[in-house]
N, C-alpha and C positions, 0 to 999 in steps of 0.2 A: 331395120333388122339388127339383131344383136351380133355379138362377135362370133367369128368362125375361128375357134381356138384349136389349132391342130397340135402345136407344141411338140418339142422333142425331135431329135435327129431322125428317128424312125420315120415320122410322117413326112419330113422334108425329103427323105430319100425315096419314098414310095407314093408321092403325091399324084402319080399318074393313075393309081387305082381308083375304081369307081367308089364313090362315097355317098352316104345319105346324111342329111342333116336333121337332127332332132332337137327340140327344146330340152334344156337341162332337166325340167320337170318330167317330161315324157321319157327321157333316157333313164332317169332314176327309177321310175315306175317299172320300166322294162327290166332293168337289172334286178330289182327286188322280186318281181314276178318269176324271173328265170331262176333265181336262188331258191325260191319257195318250191318251184317245180322240180328242182334238182335235189331236194331233200333237206334244205336249211329251215330252221325255225324262224319265227318272225323277227326276233331280236338279231339273229345273225344276218338275215336277209336285209334288214334295214341298215345295219352297220356297214355291210359290204357294198351295198348300193350307193350309200353316201360317199364312201371312200373312192369307189370307182368313178363316180361323176366328178369328184374333187380332183382326181388325178387327170381326167380328161380336160377339165377346165383350167386348172392352175399349175399342174405339175408335168410329169412325163406321161404323155398320152399312151405310149407303148405299154405301160403298166396300168392302164385304165381298162377300157373295154376289151382289147385283145387279151390281156391277162385274166379278165373275168372268165374266159373260156376254161382256163386251167382250174379255177375254183369250182366251176360248175361240174366239170368232169370228175374232180376229186370228191365233191359231195356225193356223187353217184357211186363211186367205188368205195367210199368209206375212209379214204385217206384224210378227209377232213370230217370232224365230228359236227354234223349240222345241227345237232341238238345240244351243243356245248353249253355249260353253265360255269363260267369262270369264277374262281374263288380269289378274293382279294384279302390280304392280311397286311398288318403293319408291324413288323418286327421292332421298329423304333419310330418315333414321331416323324422323322425326316425320311424314312425308308418305307416304301410300299412294294409289296410283291404280289404278283398275280400268277395263278396257274390257269392257263387258257383252256384246259380240259380237252386238248386236241382239236380245238376249233380255230376260227380265224383270229389273227392277232388284233384286228380292229375292234372286235367286240370287247375283249378284256380291257383294252385302252379306253374305249368310250365309257365303260362302266366306271372306270377309275378316274376319269377326267375331272369331275367336280371336286373330289377330295384332293386330287393332285394340285389343282389350282389353289384351293383353299389353304392347303398346307404350305405351299410355296409363298403365298402372301403372308402367312403367319410366321413362318420359320426362316424365310429368305432363300433357302435352298432345299430341294427335295429330290430324291432319287426314286424312280419307278423302274422295276425290273419284272419282266414277264417271261415265263418259260412254257414249253409244251404247246406251241401253236403251229399252225401252217406258216409258210413263209410270209413275211410282213407286208408284201406288196410295195406300194409307193411310200417310201419312208418320209417324204416331204409332207404327207397328209398329217402325220402325228404332230410335227413341229408347227405346221400352219395353224392347226387347231389351238395350240398353246399360245402362239404369238398373238392370235386374235383375243386371247384372254389377258394380254398384257404382260406375259412372262417370256423370258428367254428360254429356249429349249434346244438341247443337243441330244440327238438320238443315234444309236448304233444298233445294228442287227447282224447276226451271222446267218448263213444259209448253207445248204448242202455243198460239200466240196466240189469245186469246178475250176479252180484257179491254181496254176502251178506257182510254187514259191519262187521260182527262177526260170529263165529260158532253158529249156531242155530238162528241167526238173520234173518231179512227180506232182500230181494234184495234191494240194495241201490245205487251201482255204476255200471258203465260199466267196461270193462276189462282195460280201461284207460291206454294205453301204453305210454311209453316215449322212445325217441331215442336221441342219442348224437354222434356226429362225429367231429373229429379233424384232420386237415391236418398234416402229419408227414414229415420227411425228404424226403422220397419217396412220392412225391405228388400223385402218383396213388394208393397208399395203405394206406388210412387213418385208424385211430382208429375208430371203429363203435360199439356202444352199442345200442341194441334195445330189449326192454323187456316190458311185460305187468305188471300192478300192481296186477293182479290176479295170482293165482298159476300156471295157464297155459292159453294159448290162447283158446278162445271159440271154434275155429275150431278144436282143438285137442280133445276136449270133443265130438263134433259132429262126428268126424271120428272114435273115439273109440266106440261110440254107434253104428254106422253103421256097424262096423266090429266085434261087439260083444266082444271087448277086455275089460279087467278090467283096471281101472285107479288107479294110486297110491293114497294111503290115503293122505288126505290133499288137494286134488284138488277140491273136491266138497262135498256138502251135499245134501241129498234127500229132498223130499217135506215136511218131518216132521222135518227137521233141523238136522238130524243125519248124522254123517260122513258116506261116502259110497265109495266103490270101483266099483260100478256099474255105468257105463257111462250113461246108459239110465235113471237111477234114478237121476243122477246128472243133466241131462237136464231138468227133471221135477222139480228139486230143484234149486240149485244155485252153481256157482263157489265160491271159497274162495279167499280172498286176500293172497298174499304171506307173510309169516312171521307174520301172525295175525294182531295185531293192527298197527304194523309198515307199513305193506303193505296197510292197509286201510287208514292210514294217507297220504301215497303217492297217492292213488287214489283220495283222497279229494283235495290234492294240485293240481293235474292234472285237476280235475274238475274246480277248481277256475281259473287256467291259461288258459284252453281251452274254455269251455263253458262260463265262466265268462267274460273273456277279449274280446272274439269274439262276444258276444251277442247272442250265439246259445242256443239251448235247453239244459237244464240239462239232465243227463242220465235218470233220472226217468220220464222225460216228452217226451223222444224220442220214435218214433215208433219202434217197433220190426223189425229188418231188415230181420227176417225170414218170416214176414207177407207180402204178396205181395200187391202191390197197394198203399202203404203208403210211403210218403217221410220221410226219417230218420231224417234229420236236424242235422248232426254231425258237429263237429268243429275241427280245428287244430290251434295251436299257435306255432310259431317258433321264437326263439330268435337267432340272428346271431351276431357274434363278429369277428372283424378283429384281428387276433392273434398277429400281429407284431407291433402294435401301440406303445406298451411300450417296448417290447423286440424283436428285429429283429431276434434273434436266437431261438425263441420259438419252432419251429418245430424240430430243431435239438436237443435242450435240452430235449424235451419231448420224442423224439425217444430214446435217450440215457437212460432216466429214465425207459421207458418201457422195453428196453433190459435188464436193471439191475434187475428189479423185475421179469421178465420172468425167468432169471437164478436162482432166489430164489424160483421158483415154482409157481408163481402167474398165474392165468388164465387171458389171455389178448385176448379179442375178436377182430374181424376184422383184419386189417393189411394184407389184401389180395389185389393183383392188381385188379383194377376196370377199365373197359373201359367205356368211355362216350357213345360210339356207339357200337351196336352189331357187332359180327364178325362171319365168318364161321369157325374160329378157336376154337370157344367155342361150347359146346354141352350140351344139357339139357335132362335128363332122366325124362319122364313123365309117370305116371301110365296109362296103356292102357285104363282102364275104363274111366278115366278123359278125355283122348283124344277123345274117342268115343262119349262122351256126348258133347264135344265142337264141334265136326264135325257135329253133328246133327243140329246145328244152321246154317250151310252153305247152 
């Protein structure tokens, strides 16, 4: 039997919940059918289903099928344009810009991917910026796709404001994640880093509140600005940046690179993605680099370096085999309650 890939802190914390196991192919079909039933067109449904399964297999599972429920609800209310037709332009040979037309971020990226890879191989460095989308979902998806094409990718995205700039301060930034992927000697198993600039992802706070679980100190503050381990109080208050001022600096840099370069809304001006009926207007910026322009042995040298520091006890993320296409050899464990809610859309 294939792998049971649960992944992510969220699933380690709630592993006692009842789950069902689906093949990756069946899970993708289910996600696509649910998107179509919720009002998405075929291109949008295919793009989101692929990204959802990718997150469940290779990335943060909490932004896989559990997060799919947010997309489905927002197709229904019109917060996401299910019939979006992204527009791609090239202001300069090395710069690509996409208007997501109020749809999902994954569709605009998927449409731009072939040209983005081609330009990177020809020019050495390319920048892709997209505005006017729903929140980007699992950011690791974008950089994994690019690393499998043999290019280095660094991605940043802003999101609706939910993070206080300092303990006791007011909400200033989104969770503003960043992701980075590099092709290694084994081209199917890239180095992948994906993390938020907040102490945790917003969905982890939501899940903890729904399940009545306490959260670690340092994740959030309550509505009075005081540190809290009560997830519900954290939802009424704000998330915190990781590492204090250092994390807030990272959130600010991401805001500049994502909303700033793409022409999208600042996090403070974005619609709350929890409120139905309003377009979020999120952004994503991706910088891609051809790794072998200067050193043709880049991937082998980096692989050897990662092996060396792993032996020294360093934590190295990623480096798992990744498939471009789904397979019946892979299996995904999904909470039964999540599956039941998804199936209600069919």
